[in-house]
C-alpha positions as CSV (number, residue, x, y, z in Angstrom):
1,M,0.0,0.0,0.0
2,D,3.0,2.3,0.6
3,S,3.9,2.3,-3.1
4,I,0.3,3.3,-4.0
5,Q,0.4,6.2,-1.6
6,Q,3.9,7.2,-2.9
7,F,2.6,7.0,-6.5
8,M,-0.5,9.1,-5.5
9,D,1.8,11.7,-3.8
10,T,4.0,11.8,-6.9
11,C,1.0,12.3,-9.2
12,N,-0.4,15.1,-6.9
13,S,3.0,16.9,-6.7
14,D,3.6,16.5,-10.4
15,L,0.2,18.0,-11.1
16,N,1.1,21.0,-9.1
17,N,4.4,21.3,-10.9
18,N,2.8,20.6,-14.3
19,N,5.1,17.6,-14.7
20,I,3.5,14.2,-14.7
21,S,5.3,10.9,-14.6
22,F,3.6,7.6,-15.0
23,G,4.7,4.2,-16.1
24,G,8.3,5.3,-16.7
25,A,7.3,8.1,-19.2
26,S,7.2,11.7,-18.2
27,A,5.7,14.8,-19.8
28,S,6.2,18.4,-18.8
29,S,4.1,21.4,-19.9
30,S,7.2,23.4,-20.4
31,T,8.9,21.0,-22.9
32,S,9.2,21.7,-26.5
33,P,6.6,20.3,-28.9
34,A,9.1,17.8,-30.4
35,S,10.0,16.3,-27.1
36,S,6.4,16.1,-25.9
37,T,5.4,14.2,-29.1
38,A,8.3,11.7,-28.5
39,T,7.0,11.2,-25.0
40,A,3.4,10.7,-26.2
41,A,4.7,8.0,-28.5
42,T,6.2,6.0,-25.6
43,S,2.9,5.9,-23.6
44,S,-0.1,4.3,-25.1
45,R,-3.4,6.2,-25.3
46,Y,-4.7,3.7,-22.6
47,E,-1.8,4.5,-20.3
48,N,-2.4,8.2,-20.7
49,Q,-6.1,7.8,-19.9
50,K,-5.2,5.8,-16.8
51,R,-2.9,8.5,-15.7
52,R,-5.5,11.2,-16.2
53,D,-8.1,9.2,-14.4
54,W,-5.8,8.5,-11.5
55,N,-4.9,12.2,-11.3
56,T,-8.6,13.1,-11.3
57,F,-9.3,10.7,-8.5
58,G,-6.3,12.0,-6.6
59,Q,-7.6,15.6,-6.9
60,Y,-11.0,14.4,-5.7
61,L,-9.4,12.8,-2.6
62,K,-7.3,15.9,-2.0
63,N,-10.4,18.2,-2.3
64,H,-12.5,15.9,-0.1
65,R,-13.6,17.4,3.2
66,P,-11.8,16.3,5.3
67,P,-8.9,15.4,2.9
68,L,-8.7,11.7,2.4
69,S,-5.6,9.5,2.0
70,L,-5.8,6.5,-0.4
71,S,-5.1,4.1,2.4
72,R,-8.4,5.2,4.1
73,C,-10.4,5.2,0.8
74,S,-13.2,2.6,0.6
75,G,-15.8,1.6,-1.9
76,A,-18.1,4.2,-0.4
77,H,-15.7,6.9,-1.3
78,V,-15.5,5.5,-4.9
79,L,-19.3,5.6,-5.1
80,E,-19.2,9.2,-3.9
81,F,-16.7,10.0,-6.6
82,L,-18.9,8.4,-9.3
83,R,-21.9,10.4,-8.2
84,Y,-19.8,13.5,-8.2
85,L,-18.8,12.8,-11.8
86,D,-22.5,12.7,-12.9
87,Q,-22.6,16.5,-12.9
88,F,-20.3,16.4,-15.9
89,G,-22.3,13.8,-17.8
90,K,-23.7,14.2,-21.3
91,T,-26.1,11.3,-21.4
92,K,-29.8,12.1,-20.9
93,V,-31.4,9.7,-18.5
94,H,-35.2,9.9,-18.4
95,T,-37.0,9.6,-15.2
96,P,-40.0,7.2,-14.9
97,I,-42.5,10.1,-15.0
98,C,-41.0,11.5,-18.3
99,P,-43.1,10.9,-21.4
100,F,-40.0,9.8,-23.2
101,Y,-39.0,7.2,-20.6
102,G,-37.8,4.1,-22.5
103,H,-37.4,5.9,-25.8
104,P,-33.9,5.7,-27.3
105,N,-34.5,8.8,-29.6
106,P,-37.0,11.2,-28.0
107,P,-38.7,13.6,-30.4
108,A,-38.5,16.6,-28.2
109,P,-36.4,18.0,-25.3
110,C,-37.2,17.2,-21.7
111,P,-35.9,18.4,-18.3
112,C,-34.5,15.0,-17.4
113,P,-30.9,15.1,-15.9
114,L,-27.7,14.5,-17.8
115,K,-25.5,11.8,-16.3
116,Q,-22.4,9.9,-17.0
117,A,-23.1,7.0,-19.3
118,W,-22.8,3.5,-17.7
119,G,-20.2,2.4,-20.2
120,S,-18.0,5.4,-19.3
121,L,-18.2,4.7,-15.6
122,D,-17.5,1.0,-16.2
123,A,-14.4,1.7,-18.2
124,L,-13.2,4.3,-15.7
125,I,-13.5,1.9,-12.8
126,G,-11.7,-0.7,-14.8
127,R,-8.8,1.7,-15.5
128,L,-8.6,2.9,-11.8
129,R,-8.7,-0.7,-10.6
130,A,-5.8,-1.6,-12.9
131,V,-3.7,1.4,-11.8
132,F,-4.3,0.5,-8.2
133,E,-3.0,-3.0,-8.6
134,E,-0.2,-2.1,-11.0
135,N,1.3,0.1,-8.3
136,G,1.3,-2.4,-5.5
137,G,-2.2,-2.5,-4.3
138,K,-3.7,-5.8,-3.3
139,P,-6.8,-6.9,-5.2
140,E,-8.6,-7.7,-1.9
141,T,-8.1,-4.1,-0.7
142,N,-8.8,-2.4,-4.0
143,P,-11.6,0.1,-3.3
144,F,-12.5,0.1,-7.1
145,G,-13.2,-3.6,-7.0
146,A,-15.5,-3.4,-3.9
147,R,-18.8,-5.2,-4.0
148,A,-20.7,-2.0,-3.5
149,V,-19.1,-0.5,-6.6
150,R,-20.0,-3.5,-8.7
151,L,-23.6,-3.4,-7.5
152,Y,-23.8,0.3,-8.2
153,L,-22.5,-0.1,-11.8
154,R,-25.0,-2.9,-12.3
155,E,-27.8,-0.6,-11.0
156,V,-26.8,2.3,-13.2
157,R,-26.6,0.0,-16.2
158,D,-30.1,-1.4,-15.6
159,L,-31.6,2.0,-14.8
160,Q,-30.1,3.6,-18.0
161,S,-31.1,0.6,-20.1
162,K,-34.8,1.1,-19.0
163,A,-34.7,4.9,-19.1
164,R,-33.2,5.1,-22.5
165,G,-34.7,2.1,-24.1
166,V,-31.2,0.7,-24.9
167,S,-30.2,-2.8,-24.2
168,Y,-26.8,-3.3,-22.6
169,E,-26.8,-7.1,-23.1
170,K,-23.6,-8.6,-24.3
171,K,-23.7,-9.1,-28.0
172,K,-23.4,-12.7,-28.9
173,R,-20.9,-13.4,-31.7
174,K,-22.5,-14.8,-34.7
175,R,-20.8,-18.1,-35.6
176,P,-20.1,-18.5,-39.3
177,P,-22.4,-21.1,-40.8
178,P,-20.9,-24.5,-40.9
179,P,-19.5,-25.4,-44.3
180,P,-21.7,-27.7,-46.4
181,P,-20.7,-31.3,-46.1
182,Q,-18.4,-32.3,-48.9
183,Q,-19.4,-35.3,-50.9
184,S,-16.6,-37.8,-51.2
185,P,-16.2,-39.5,-54.6
186,M,-18.1,-42.7,-54.8
187,L,-15.8,-45.6,-53.9
188,P,-16.6,-49.0,-55.4
189,H,-18.0,-51.5,-53.0
190,P,-15.2,-54.0,-52.0
191,G,-17.1,-56.9,-53.6
192,A,-18.1,-55.1,-56.8
193,T,-16.4,-55.5,-60.1
194,Q,-15.6,-52.8,-62.5
């Protein structure tokens, strides 16, 4: 857990200095464009997204009242973070009393709230969970893998599925049709004469 806290402290101090290091690559806001493109090439888009997500969560913990250390963070704090993110959402989620409840493409505007899409929250939690464990956190103490977080994501998925009339069922892969049986050339019967 110490390496996680050290990593978190590094991310927070690097944020303040506009110098961010993650996964062996570093980028500074004061570098030349040529060196920053070389740095971007060494980190994948996924690694960069994980770093940004981790920094966002770190800022959330830092701004929490009272400030919260990662070692004291629980699934409840992760849920609080996810609810906080809803204010920046862009997905219209109709309430049950809305006339467009269950319609994927409503014909007119309505006052229903904008929220984070389930898929975005699910991907975010996956990335944060990975960063936590990549930096020394134990899976059993990972607040992003807490049962409460999994249940919340399932609840959000079901609610948004009903409200928006969109199915989030896993798509089944279509199997290619089996090839037609090949007919083997007719072999003469062992007792037959030609």
